[in-house]
Each structure stands twice: as structure tokens, then as C-alpha cells.
Residue frames as a rotation matrix with the C-alpha (Angstrom) as fourth column:
MET 1
-0.551 -0.466 -0.692 -16.02
0.482 0.499 -0.720 24.11
0.681 -0.730 -0.051 3.97
ASN 2
0.596 0.726 0.342 -18.07
0.032 -0.447 0.894 24.64
0.802 -0.522 -0.290 7.00
TYR 3
-0.603 -0.796 0.059 -16.53
0.052 -0.113 -0.992 25.94
0.796 -0.595 0.110 10.21
PHE 4
0.609 0.789 0.085 -17.98
-0.014 -0.097 0.995 25.48
0.793 -0.607 -0.048 13.74
ALA 5
-0.343 -0.728 0.593 -16.56
-0.674 -0.249 -0.695 26.07
0.654 -0.638 -0.406 17.26
LYS 6
0.747 0.472 -0.468 -16.47
0.047 0.665 0.746 23.48
0.663 -0.579 0.474 19.96
ASN 7
0.699 -0.437 -0.566 -14.65
0.688 0.195 0.699 24.00
-0.195 -0.878 0.437 23.30
ASP 8
0.622 -0.447 -0.643 -13.00
-0.225 -0.889 0.400 27.20
-0.750 -0.104 -0.653 22.08
ARG 9
-0.587 -0.778 0.223 -11.41
0.013 0.267 0.964 25.42
-0.809 0.569 -0.147 19.13
GLN 10
0.192 0.582 -0.790 -12.36
-0.818 -0.349 -0.456 25.68
-0.542 0.734 0.409 15.52
PHE 11
-0.431 -0.218 0.876 -12.96
0.250 0.904 0.348 22.57
-0.867 0.368 -0.335 13.38
HIS 12
-0.259 0.387 -0.885 -13.76
-0.871 -0.489 0.041 22.40
-0.417 0.781 0.464 9.80
LEU 13
-0.002 0.387 0.922 -15.72
0.069 0.920 -0.386 19.91
-0.998 0.063 -0.028 7.89
ASN 14
-0.872 -0.207 -0.443 -15.58
-0.419 -0.151 0.895 18.99
-0.252 0.967 0.045 4.25
LEU 15
0.136 0.978 0.156 -18.84
-0.491 0.204 -0.847 18.50
-0.861 0.039 0.508 2.57
ILE 16
-0.960 -0.227 -0.163 -19.18
-0.259 0.503 0.825 15.68
-0.106 0.834 -0.542 -0.08
GLY 17
-0.421 0.903 -0.081 -22.73
0.465 0.292 0.836 15.62
0.779 0.314 -0.543 -1.27
ASN 18
0.363 0.586 0.724 -24.73
-0.431 -0.584 0.688 15.94
0.826 -0.562 0.041 1.85
ARG 19
0.730 -0.263 -0.631 -22.16
0.610 0.665 0.430 14.20
0.307 -0.699 0.646 4.09
GLU 20
0.757 -0.475 0.447 -19.73
-0.564 -0.822 0.082 15.84
0.329 -0.314 -0.891 6.33
ILE 21
0.558 -0.697 -0.451 -16.09
0.618 0.711 -0.335 14.54
0.554 -0.092 0.827 6.77
GLY 22
0.951 -0.245 -0.187 -13.99
-0.007 -0.624 0.781 15.88
-0.308 -0.742 -0.595 9.53
HIS 23
0.562 -0.801 -0.206 -10.41
-0.767 -0.412 -0.493 17.02
0.310 0.435 -0.845 9.12
SER 24
-0.113 -0.655 0.747 -9.08
-0.862 0.438 0.255 14.30
-0.494 -0.615 -0.614 11.41
THR 25
0.536 0.453 0.712 -10.77
-0.069 0.864 -0.498 11.69
-0.842 0.218 0.494 9.32
ILE 26
0.977 -0.180 -0.112 -9.25
-0.143 -0.171 -0.975 12.97
0.157 0.969 -0.193 6.13
ILE 27
0.194 -0.970 0.149 -5.72
-0.966 -0.216 -0.144 12.97
0.171 -0.116 -0.978 7.75
ARG 28
0.003 -0.128 0.992 -6.19
-0.563 0.819 0.107 9.45
-0.826 -0.559 -0.070 8.96
VAL 29
0.795 0.413 0.445 -7.19
0.148 0.580 -0.801 8.28
-0.589 0.702 0.400 5.49
LEU 30
0.809 -0.552 -0.202 -4.30
-0.483 -0.429 -0.763 10.00
0.334 0.715 -0.614 3.79
SER 31
-0.049 -0.864 0.502 -1.80
-0.987 0.118 0.107 8.55
-0.151 -0.490 -0.858 6.24
ILE 32
0.241 0.161 0.957 -3.17
-0.182 0.976 -0.119 5.03
-0.953 -0.145 0.265 5.71
ILE 33
0.992 0.083 0.100 -2.84
0.087 0.146 -0.985 5.53
-0.097 0.986 0.137 1.87
LEU 34
0.501 -0.865 -0.016 0.70
-0.760 -0.432 -0.486 6.90
0.414 0.256 -0.874 2.22
LEU 35
-0.010 -0.499 0.867 1.73
-0.807 0.516 0.288 4.06
-0.591 -0.696 -0.408 4.54
SER 36
0.614 0.362 0.702 0.28
0.085 0.853 -0.515 1.45
-0.785 0.375 0.493 2.10
ILE 37
0.936 -0.331 -0.122 2.22
-0.201 -0.214 -0.956 3.03
0.290 0.919 -0.267 -0.81
LEU 38
0.138 -0.953 0.271 5.44
-0.980 -0.172 -0.104 2.99
0.145 -0.251 -0.957 1.24
ILE 39
0.021 -0.116 0.993 4.98
-0.452 0.885 0.113 -0.73
-0.892 -0.451 -0.034 2.21
ILE 40
0.871 0.304 0.387 4.31
0.194 0.510 -0.838 -1.65
-0.452 0.805 0.385 -1.47
THR 41
0.789 -0.612 -0.064 7.26
-0.443 -0.493 -0.748 0.29
0.426 0.619 -0.660 -2.62
ALA 42
-0.028 -0.798 0.602 9.61
-0.954 0.202 0.224 -1.29
-0.300 -0.567 -0.767 0.00
GLY 43
0.317 0.152 0.936 8.35
-0.059 0.988 -0.141 -4.77
-0.947 -0.010 0.322 -1.03
PHE 44
0.992 0.070 0.101 8.87
0.099 0.034 -0.994 -3.94
-0.073 0.997 0.027 -4.70
PHE 45
0.485 -0.875 -0.007 12.43
-0.781 -0.429 -0.454 -2.74
0.394 0.225 -0.891 -4.20
CYS 46
0.030 -0.414 0.910 13.19
-0.682 0.657 0.321 -5.91
-0.731 -0.630 -0.263 -2.08
LEU 47
0.683 0.378 0.625 11.93
0.165 0.754 -0.636 -7.95
-0.711 0.538 0.453 -5.03
LEU 48
0.927 -0.348 -0.137 14.12
-0.267 -0.359 -0.894 -5.94
0.262 0.866 -0.426 -7.43
VAL 49
0.099 -0.929 0.356 17.18
-0.993 -0.070 0.094 -6.69
-0.063 -0.363 -0.930 -5.26
PHE 50
-0.257 -0.258 0.931 16.60
-0.487 0.867 0.106 -10.38
-0.835 -0.427 -0.349 -4.75
GLU 51
0.323 0.483 0.814 15.02
0.463 0.670 -0.581 -11.21
-0.826 0.564 -0.008 -8.05
GLN 52
-0.169 -0.482 -0.860 17.43
-0.542 -0.683 0.489 -9.57
-0.823 0.549 -0.146 -10.52
GLY 53
-0.950 -0.307 -0.060 16.81
-0.191 0.416 0.889 -10.32
-0.248 0.856 -0.454 -14.11
LYS 54
-0.434 0.892 0.126 13.04
0.843 0.451 -0.293 -10.49
-0.318 -0.021 -0.948 -13.78
ASN 55
-0.335 0.364 0.869 10.64
0.560 -0.665 0.494 -8.05
0.758 0.652 0.019 -15.39
PRO 56
-0.990 -0.084 -0.117 10.10
0.144 -0.570 -0.809 -5.14
0.001 -0.817 0.576 -12.98
VAL 57
-0.425 0.905 0.024 6.42
-0.786 -0.382 0.487 -4.83
0.450 0.188 0.873 -14.08
HIS 58
0.119 0.398 -0.910 5.86
0.009 0.916 0.402 -8.41
0.993 -0.056 0.105 -13.05
LEU 59
-0.581 -0.477 -0.660 7.57
0.666 0.188 -0.722 -7.76
0.468 -0.859 0.208 -9.70
LEU 60
-0.897 0.369 0.243 5.44
-0.428 -0.862 -0.270 -4.69
0.110 -0.347 0.931 -9.09
PHE 61
0.002 0.940 -0.342 2.38
-0.632 0.266 0.727 -6.77
0.775 0.215 0.595 -9.81
GLU 62
0.010 0.010 -1.000 3.49
0.527 0.850 0.014 -9.52
0.850 -0.527 0.003 -7.38
SER 63
-0.895 -0.359 -0.264 4.10
0.400 -0.388 -0.830 -6.91
0.195 -0.849 0.491 -4.53
VAL 64
-0.679 0.721 0.138 0.78
-0.708 -0.693 0.134 -5.20
0.192 -0.007 0.981 -5.11
SER 65
0.126 0.729 -0.673 -1.05
-0.408 0.656 0.634 -8.56
0.904 0.195 0.380 -5.22
ALA 66
-0.345 -0.299 -0.890 0.66
0.619 0.640 -0.455 -9.73
0.705 -0.708 -0.036 -2.06
PHE 67
-0.997 0.000 0.076 -0.12
-0.053 -0.727 -0.685 -6.52
0.055 -0.687 0.725 -0.24
CYS 68
-0.407 0.913 0.011 -3.76
-0.903 -0.404 0.150 -6.60
0.141 0.051 0.989 -1.21
THR 69
-0.633 0.032 0.773 -3.96
-0.334 0.890 -0.310 -10.40
-0.699 -0.454 -0.553 -0.52
VAL 70
0.169 0.678 -0.715 -5.53
-0.973 -0.001 -0.231 -11.04
-0.157 0.735 0.659 -3.96
GLY 71
0.245 -0.118 0.962 -3.70
-0.210 0.963 0.172 -14.30
-0.947 -0.244 0.211 -4.48
LEU 72
0.997 0.078 0.019 -2.85
0.013 0.073 -0.997 -13.65
-0.080 0.994 0.072 -8.14
SER 73
0.144 -0.989 -0.038 0.58
-0.112 -0.054 0.992 -14.33
-0.983 -0.139 -0.118 -9.58
LEU 74
0.653 0.040 -0.757 2.17
-0.741 -0.175 -0.648 -14.02
-0.158 0.984 -0.085 -12.91
ALA 75
-0.136 -0.737 -0.662 4.80
-0.713 0.537 -0.451 -16.79
0.688 0.411 -0.598 -12.33
ASP 76
0.635 0.205 -0.745 5.27
0.243 0.862 0.444 -20.06
0.733 -0.463 0.498 -10.56
THR 77
0.778 -0.334 0.532 6.62
-0.622 -0.529 0.577 -19.45
0.089 -0.780 -0.620 -7.07
SER 78
0.700 -0.637 0.322 9.06
0.412 0.729 0.546 -22.35
-0.583 -0.249 0.773 -7.41
ASP 79
0.433 -0.551 0.713 10.81
0.756 -0.209 -0.620 -20.09
0.491 0.808 0.326 -9.92
THR 80
0.919 -0.107 0.379 11.70
-0.263 -0.884 0.387 -17.57
0.293 -0.456 -0.841 -7.15
SER 81
-0.047 -0.999 -0.005 15.32
-0.447 0.026 -0.894 -17.33
0.893 -0.040 -0.447 -5.79
GLU 82
-0.161 -0.110 -0.981 16.56
0.617 0.764 -0.187 -19.10
0.770 -0.635 -0.055 -2.70
TYR 83
-0.983 -0.132 0.128 16.25
0.004 -0.712 -0.702 -15.86
0.184 -0.689 0.701 -0.66
LEU 84
-0.404 0.905 0.132 12.39
-0.904 -0.417 0.090 -15.85
0.137 -0.083 0.987 -1.15
ASN 85
0.632 0.624 -0.458 11.87
-0.558 0.778 0.289 -19.62
0.537 0.073 0.840 -1.08
PRO 86
-0.061 -0.727 0.684 13.65
-0.997 0.069 -0.015 -21.19
-0.036 -0.684 -0.729 2.01
ASP 87
0.552 0.349 0.757 12.22
-0.384 0.912 -0.141 -24.65
-0.740 -0.213 0.638 1.30
ARG 88
0.975 -0.183 -0.124 14.18
-0.061 0.315 -0.947 -24.88
0.212 0.932 0.296 -1.87
HIS 89
0.489 -0.861 0.139 17.61
0.069 0.198 0.978 -26.45
-0.870 -0.468 0.156 -1.61
SER 90
0.742 -0.296 -0.601 20.22
-0.667 -0.412 -0.621 -25.35
-0.064 0.862 -0.503 -4.07
């Protein structure tokens, strides 16, 4: 780590190869990663509650795929419950 002073404050930089990454950038990246994991986890638990009886691994795949906007799915969406498919009339 390199340290330098700017305006009587001390900042440190992380060196990766010959690039320097500031502490604030690392904190920002880690907070985005943590927020993404929390959103995926919340979606996964919502699917666990509303889609009982389905394979949890498939539900996790669906929530990660939806978050990443991949467009992949393991099942037909007409197979979802009435909570997730409001166009379907029971």
C-alpha cells in the first residue's frame, strides 16, 4: 500500500499490477457487491415462500438469472403460482 498526504489528510492506494485503486473505490465496489447479494437473497426467499414445493436450486437459479437479466429459465413461467403470474386466473 502506498500512502500520500493531500490537504492534511492521509489517503492510501492499493496497487494491483501497475494500477492504483483508491480506498473509496474499493468501498464503493464492495457495497455494490453486498447490495447485489442482498437483493438476490431477498428475491430467492420470496420465491421460496410463494413457490413452495419447487426445487430450491432452481429457484435460486431463477432469482440470479432475473437479477442479471440473462433471460434464462429452467421452467415454463406459466407453471408459476398465482402470486407471481397475475394474468393467470384460477
